[in-house]
C-alpha positions, 0 to 999 in steps of 0.5 A: 474250789479255788484251793483245788485249782491252786493245787492243780496249778502247783501240780502243773508247775511241778510237772513243768519243773520235772520236765525241764530237769529231765530235759537237763538230764537228757541234754547233759547225757547226750553231750557227755556221750558224744564226747566219749564217742572215740572211746566207745568206737574203740571199745566196740572195735576191740571187744570182738577179738575176745571171742575169736577162736571160741565155739560159736555157741559161746560167743553171745554168752561171753559177750553178755558176761563182759557186758554185765561186768561193764554195767557193774564197773560203770554203775557200781564202781566208777560212777560213785568214785567220779562223783566223789572226786568231783565233790571233794577233789575236783582239781584231780579230775583234769590230771586224771582225764589227761592220764586217760587221754594219754592212754588213748594216745598210746593205744592209738599210736601203738596200733599205728606203729604196728601197721608201720612195723608189722609184728607177729601176735603170739597170743592166739597161737599160745591160746590154741593149746588151752582148753576151751573153758580155760581159754574162755575164762582168760578171754573174759578176764582180759576183756573185763580188764580192758573194759574197766580202763575204757569205762573209767575214761568214758565216765571221766570224759562224760563227767567233765562235760556235765556243766550242771552242779546238781548232784542228782542230775550229774548222777542220773546223766552219768547213769544214762551215759553208762547204760546207753553206751554199754547197751550200744557197744555190746549190742553192736559187738553181739551183731558183729560176732554173729554176722558171719553166722547170719551170712552163712545161714542165709547163703545156705538156707535162703529160699531165693537166690538174692537172699543167698547172694546177700548171705555170701556178701555178708560173709565176704564183707565182714573182714573189711567191716572189722578193718574199717571199724578198727581204723575208725576206732584208732583215729577216734582214739587219737583225736579224743586223746589229743583233744583231752591233752590239749584242753587239759594243758590249757586248763592247767595254764599252758595255752600254746597248743590250744591257741595254735590249734584254734588259730589254725582252724580259724585261718583255714575256715576263713580261707575256705569260706563255705562250710566254716563250721565243718572245716573248723571242726575238721582242722581242730580234730585233725590237729588234735589227732596229730598231737595225740599221735605224737604224744602216743609215739613218745609214750610207747617206749615209756609204757613198753619198757617201764609200765608194762614190766611193773604191772606184769610184776604186780599182776602176774598172769596165772598159768 
């Protein structure tokens, strides 16, 4: 009997340990996912453009194709690569993270620049002459390529936030982030691209005048909703990208930007008095965003005149 009780004690101890470790996984995944929020918002803001102009019946199948590739990118390719780098070349993670941060700064600054200096986007006009199937294939390939870059950034940011060395916890937390973020992003994208159809259906088929009014309001509001999402995505990219650069430079030994941002946030929060935690975060995020915008503006001519021609030569578009 005493042996059976001892066995129950062992089982209870193992269950408590497993629960504690699952809590560790959950906490690490939540922490990592929160830090990658800027990339997630941008991913959700960017993806709907890939179904614009295609038949409505093909919108959800296209979103699913991109989502399926995103799962593969994160879980099969990027997760093992990230863990191998962390195990054998940990010193490389900060530079890689900074490269990803610089990419976010460039993307965000480019969007701001296009607002300042409007330009005509020739992509859709050229695409209109293509067959729907060909256009769908091109759009899906472009979306998967963009998703791979953003996914690499998400996984790198997430790994950098995990402060437990146990390999299985790192792998499980990263897998949880990958699955959760991909489901969140493409679930949101699916709802966004079908919101117009829902609004049209309600406005035309609604049994009550209030239902039809809601449908009309959905249709009218969707352009503004997409603008808001794109704006939030741009701000988030600049904030996250600037933060990555500031912290990366701090880790590499150049402490000035980090210390200046920290000092400015401290002085401002003390001057305000109330809500110091929020003020500290707001000032820090704002200054990180300004640094990200400045870095992005510096990168625009470099990427435009050096990187893009090289990548275009290495990966030419097929007619």
